[in-house]
Each structure stands twice: as structure tokens, then as C-alpha cells.
Steps between C-alpha positions, in 0.01 A plus 500: 500500500345304228172487686500879547551554127223259419253680731560841344375407150194341657423824684548701183255272318249547782535880472449484126197277542357736763548806281333325209211392720451851636471631145254228402283550809353823364153399400372787287653802338354846552329492159347161574371630834336798324351267243359270768358801689343631179341163426366479856351850472338413168347184650365690801356779283339245268345317795364826643352596163337160462343519845373853438353391164322207663364731772378744237336219303328375816362848570374535145333159516318610814386818326379298202304259720343793687400667173362168373279464809380861462424430134297190594303699757428775246387243243260347753367847583454576128314171448269586790430842346432344158253259662334794677477693170338201328246471783420870498469520120250211481213612267234358729632701794512819293142442378383441858661822626357694204148374572537592869582856392193521272649421163334276244652272240433614143600220262519741202779708662713205613842486338721200567872574515753226463846539656 
């Protein structure tokens, strides 16, 4: 009988240990789970916002480079027109065209304008 009495306290200790372990095995409380879910949502939303901002910046950089190339083309066109204006406003050319149309140069009526 002594062995039977000795086995009963050992079983009771095992039951107590098992009940304590089952209570400890819970990993997270409900509030902690909500907090973890909230943090995960915030991280995902932040990542999505960052990616969308980078995509927007990339699109704007493309627009800027396109506008820059259009600006360079327009500047080249303007320079060509300025060169053409300087060629067409050459005094010798104007005098030649005037003489072809029957005009004569009168030195007394010549007025020199300076820009």
C-alpha cells in the first residue's frame, strides 16, 4: 500500500504541472493580437504608400525629361530663326534688293539706328 500512496501524490503533481503548462502555453492575449495586426496593417500601408510615391516620382521625372528635350528643340529652332533674321536683315542684302527695285541711295536721308 505504501507504493500506491506514493504514486498518487506524483500523479497529482503531474496534473498540477500540466494545468500550469496549459495556462502558460497561450502565446498572445486578444489585445496583443489586435496590436500585432494593427502594426502589420500600418507596415503594409506604409510600404504601399512608399511604392506609389516612388512610381509617381518616376512618372514626373519622365515628364520633366520630355519637357527638357522639347525645350532644347525649341531653343535650337529659335537659334535657327535668329540666324535667319540676321541674314535677312543684312544691310548689303537690303541695299541690293532696293537697287533691283529701282531705288537709289541718298546719303543725306540715311539715318542710322542703334539697338
